[in-house]
C-alpha positions in Angstrom: 84.0 41.2 22.5 81.8 38.9 20.4 79.9 40.1 17.4 76.9 38.8 15.4 77.7 37.4 12.0 75.4 36.5 9.1 75.5 34.3 6.0 73.5 34.4 2.8 71.7 31.2 1.9 71.3 29.9 -1.7 68.4 32.1 -2.4 70.2 35.3 -1.5 68.5 35.7 1.9 70.4 37.0 4.9 70.4 34.5 7.8 71.6 34.9 11.4 74.6 32.5 11.6 76.4 32.7 14.9 78.3 34.7 17.5 81.9 34.9 16.5 85.1 36.7 17.3 86.3 36.4 13.7 83.9 38.9 12.1 86.2 39.8 9.2 86.6 36.3 8.0 82.9 35.5 8.2 81.9 38.7 6.2 84.4 37.8 3.5 82.9 34.3 3.3 79.3 35.4 3.5 79.1 38.0 0.6 77.4 36.8 -2.5 79.9 35.8 -5.3 81.6 38.7 -7.0 79.4 41.4 -5.3 82.4 42.7 -3.4 84.4 43.6 -6.5 85.1 47.3 -6.7 84.4 49.0 -10.0 82.4 46.2 -11.3 81.0 46.9 -14.8 77.5 45.5 -14.3 76.5 45.9 -17.9 79.4 43.9 -19.3 79.1 41.3 -16.6 75.3 40.9 -17.3 75.9 40.4 -21.0 78.6 37.9 -20.3 76.5 36.0 -17.7 73.6 35.7 -20.1 75.9 33.7 -22.5 77.4 31.6 -19.7 74.0 30.6 -18.2 72.0 30.4 -21.5 69.7 33.1 -20.1 67.6 35.9 -21.6 66.4 39.1 -20.1 62.8 40.3 -20.8 62.1 43.9 -19.9 58.8 45.7 -19.9 58.5 49.1 -21.6 58.3 50.8 -18.2 61.7 49.5 -16.9 64.7 51.8 -16.3 66.8 52.6 -19.3 69.8 50.7 -17.9 67.7 47.6 -17.7 66.2 48.0 -21.2 69.7 48.3 -22.6 70.7 44.8 -21.5 67.4 43.1 -22.4 67.0 40.7 -25.2 63.4 41.8 -25.7 61.6 45.0 -24.6 57.9 45.2 -25.0 54.4 45.1 -23.4 53.2 42.1 -21.4 51.7 40.3 -24.4 54.9 40.6 -26.4 57.0 39.4 -23.5 54.7 36.5 -22.9 55.1 35.4 -26.5 58.9 35.7 -26.2 58.8 33.6 -23.0 56.8 30.9 -24.7 59.2 30.6 -27.7 62.7 31.0 -26.2 65.1 28.1 -26.0 66.9 29.7 -23.0 67.3 27.8 -19.8 66.7 30.9 -17.6 64.5 33.9 -18.1 65.2 37.0 -16.0 61.9 38.9 -16.0 62.3 42.6 -15.5 58.8 43.7 -14.9 56.4 43.0 -12.0 55.6 39.8 -10.2 52.5 38.7 -12.1 54.5 38.8 -15.4 57.1 36.4 -13.9 54.3 34.2 -12.8 52.8 34.2 -16.3 56.2 33.2 -17.7 56.4 30.4 -15.1 53.0 29.1 -16.2 53.9 29.2 -19.9 57.4 27.7 -19.4 57.3 25.2 -16.5 60.5 23.7 -17.6 62.5 26.9 -17.3 63.9 28.8 -14.4 62.1 32.2 -14.1 63.9 34.8 -12.0 62.7 38.3 -10.9 65.4 40.6 -9.6 63.3 42.1 -6.9 60.5 40.3 -5.0 58.9 43.6 -4.0 58.2 44.4 -7.7 54.4 44.1 -7.3 51.4 45.7 -9.0 48.8 48.0 -7.5 46.3 46.9 -10.1 46.8 43.2 -9.5 46.4 43.6 -5.8 42.8 45.0 -6.2 41.3 41.5 -6.5 42.1 38.1 -5.1 40.9 34.6 -5.7 38.3 34.7 -2.9 36.8 37.9 -4.2 36.6 36.4 -7.7 35.0 33.2 -6.4 32.3 35.3 -4.7 31.7 37.4 -7.8 31.4 34.3 -10.0 28.7 32.9 -7.6 26.6 36.0 -8.3 26.9 35.4 -12.1 27.2 31.6 -12.5 26.9 31.5 -16.3 29.3 34.4 -17.0 32.6 34.2 -18.8 35.5 35.6 -16.8 38.0 37.8 -18.7 41.0 38.7 -16.6 43.5 41.4 -17.6 46.9 39.9 -17.5 47.7 42.2 -14.6 46.4 39.6 -12.1 47.9 36.9 -9.9 48.2 33.3 -11.0 45.4 32.3 -8.5 43.0 34.7 -10.2 44.0 33.5 -13.7 43.3 30.0 -12.6 39.6 31.0 -12.0 39.4 32.8 -15.3 38.2 31.6 -18.8 40.3 34.1 -20.7 43.2 36.4 -20.0 43.8 39.5 -22.1 46.1 42.5 -22.4 45.3 46.0 -23.4 46.5 45.0 -26.9 43.9 42.3 -27.5 41.2 42.9 -24.8 38.6 44.1 -27.5 39.3 41.0 -29.7 39.0 38.7 -26.7 35.6 40.1 -25.7 34.4 40.1 -29.3 35.3 36.4 -29.5 32.7 35.6 -26.8 29.1 35.0 -27.9 27.0 38.1 -27.4 24.4 36.4 -25.3 27.0 35.4 -22.6 27.5 37.7 -19.6 31.1 38.8 -19.1 32.9 39.5 -15.8 35.9 41.8 -16.7 38.6 42.4 -14.2 40.4 44.1 -12.5 40.9 47.4 -14.4 37.7 49.5 -14.5 39.1 52.0 -17.0 40.3 49.3 -19.5 36.9 47.6 -18.9 35.0 50.8 -19.6 37.0 51.3 -22.8 36.3 47.7 -24.0 32.6 48.0 -23.2 32.4 51.2 -25.2 34.2 49.8 -28.2 32.4 46.4 -28.3 29.0 47.9 -27.2 28.4 45.0 -24.8 25.5 45.5 -22.6 26.0 42.4 -20.4 29.6 43.1 -19.3 30.3 43.6 -15.6 33.5 45.4 -14.6 35.5 45.1 -11.4 36.3 48.5 -9.8 40.1 48.2 -9.8 42.7 50.6 -11.0 46.4 51.2 -11.7 47.7 54.0 -9.4 49.7 55.5 -12.2 47.1 55.6 -14.9 44.4 56.6 -12.5 46.4 59.7 -11.8 46.2 60.9 -15.5 43.1 63.1 -15.7 41.2 64.6 -18.7 42.1 68.1 -17.5 45.8 67.2 -17.9 45.2 66.1 -21.5 43.1 69.1 -22.4 45.7 71.5 -21.0 48.4 69.8 -23.0 46.5 69.5 -26.3 45.6 73.2 -26.1 49.3 74.2 -26.4 50.5 71.4 -28.8 48.3 71.9 -31.8 50.2 69.5 -34.2 51.0 66.6 -31.9 49.5 63.1 -32.1 47.8 62.2 -28.8 48.4 58.6 -27.6 46.6 57.3 -24.5 46.8 54.0 -22.8 43.4 52.3 -22.2 44.1 52.0 -18.5 44.1 55.8 -18.0 41.2 57.2 -16.0 40.7 59.7 -18.8 40.1 57.0 -21.4 36.3 56.8 -21.1 35.9 60.6 -21.2 38.4 60.8 -24.0 36.3 58.3 -26.1 33.1 60.3 -25.3 34.6 63.6 -26.3 36.2 62.1 -29.4 32.8 60.6 -30.5 31.2 64.1 -30.2 34.0 65.7 -32.2 35.2 67.8 -29.3 38.8 67.1 -30.1 40.5 68.8 -33.1 42.5 65.7 -33.8 42.1 62.0 -33.3 42.9 60.4 -29.9 44.9 57.2 -30.5 43.9 54.7 -27.7 46.8 52.2 -27.7 48.6 49.6 -25.7 52.3 50.4 -25.0 53.3 48.3 -28.0 50.6 49.9 -30.1 52.1 53.3 -29.1 55.6 52.1 -30.3 54.1 51.1 -33.7 52.2 54.3 -34.1 55.3 56.4 -33.3 57.1 54.6 -36.1 54.3 54.9 -38.7 52.8 58.3 -38.1 53.9 61.4 -40.0 53.7 63.5 -36.9 56.9 65.0 -35.4 55.4 65.5 -31.9 53.6 63.0 -29.7 51.7 63.6 -26.4 52.0 60.3 -24.4 49.5 59.4 -21.7 51.0 56.4 -19.9 53.9 55.6 -17.5 57.0 57.6 -18.5 59.3 54.6 -18.8 58.2 54.1 -22.4 59.6 57.5 -23.4 63.2 56.1 -23.3 62.4 53.5 -26.0 60.3 55.9 -28.0 63.2 58.4 -28.2 65.8 55.8 -28.8 64.0 54.3 -31.8 62.7 57.6 -33.1 65.5 60.2 -32.5 64.0 62.7 -35.0 60.7 63.0 -33.1 59.6 64.6 -29.9 57.7 62.6 -27.2 56.1 64.6 -24.4 54.5 63.0 -21.3 51.2 64.2 -20.1 52.6 64.0 -16.6 56.3 63.8 -15.7 55.4 62.1 -12.4 53.4 59.3 -14.0 55.9 56.8 -12.6 55.3 53.2 -11.4 57.4 52.7 -8.2 57.1 48.9 -8.6 58.5 48.9 -12.2 61.4 51.1 -11.0 62.5 48.8 -8.2 64.6 46.7 -10.6 68.0 48.2 -11.6 71.1 46.9 -13.3 72.8 45.9 -10.1 69.8 43.7 -9.1 69.7 42.1 -12.6 73.4 41.2 -12.1 72.7 39.8 -8.6 69.8 37.8 -10.0 72.1 36.2 -12.6 75.0 35.6 -10.3 73.0 34.1 -7.4 70.0 32.7 -9.4 67.6 34.8 -7.4 64.7 35.2 -7.0 62.9 32.2 -8.6 59.2 32.4 -9.3 57.5 29.1 -9.5 53.7 28.7 -9.7 52.4 25.4 -8.1 51.3 22.9 -10.7 47.7 22.7 -9.6 47.3 26.5 -10.1 49.5 26.7 -13.2 47.5 24.0 -15.1 44.3 25.9 -14.6 45.7 29.3 -15.4 47.5 28.1 -18.5 44.2 27.5 -20.4 43.2 31.2 -19.9 46.7 32.4 -20.9 46.7 30.1 -24.0 43.4 31.6 -25.1 45.0 35.1 -24.7 48.0 34.1 -26.8 45.8 32.6 -29.5 43.9 35.9 -30.1 46.2 38.5 -31.6 
């Protein structure tokens, strides 16, 4: 009886090939190189493949521990963008989400940018598209557009500045006070920036990250009530940030609330005298915190503050990406050229 056989094309996609009686032979031929090896030590192979292919691995702070352990650089989106811009590697394997790989492609058009899983998207980036931004700009024709880096390349191409949570305040402060600002897409980061800068002419897009939006002020108050001596660190994307700043300004908290980017949290953990830290962001950062500060305790506000997109990439997929050169992310030149100006302005403001 005939059976259906498949082959993998050069991009790792499964294709219907033919009807054949020799199924075993075709399956043996069709498997991606080396993936059928039993007992494969992915970590050792990944480290070897990096050298063979002059590749580096960039991993976001929210990635799985096994991915962070093979990365050349681990950090927030701003730090990873800077590393992408300065590396002399031929290939960059970007272990994060899709917009980050797009940013690397824009910064490094001469390099191959790979993402191990094409489904590693971003709930925040998906809250606005280029058509919605074009309509918003028509309502405010003289406004400066500041886009959080968690946006697609098409949105960046329509923006004047990009920013990250690390430098959003500095970016907004660099814009003349008389100019209107359209800030997108994160409403909680936007509210935080507006509060810090005291800008009255800043309009904020109503987007949110599904993980940070789930961290509420009541979660924080309950945790702080029991941990009297812990430093409290909160990411500016959290829905609790605006209320946290409000209560802090009124003196409602017994201790200071440190509103920090993920990389800012790492720096504070190293420099603070505290032995306990309450952390309000995605739980992936806890691995690096504990690894770099083994004598300190890091406690998540919510154990289920997990980004399902960041966790799609694992060590096996990183290995597959290096072996089969998948999946390449390439931003079209006409979009990349426009987006690069906004990204360059972001990288210039640190």
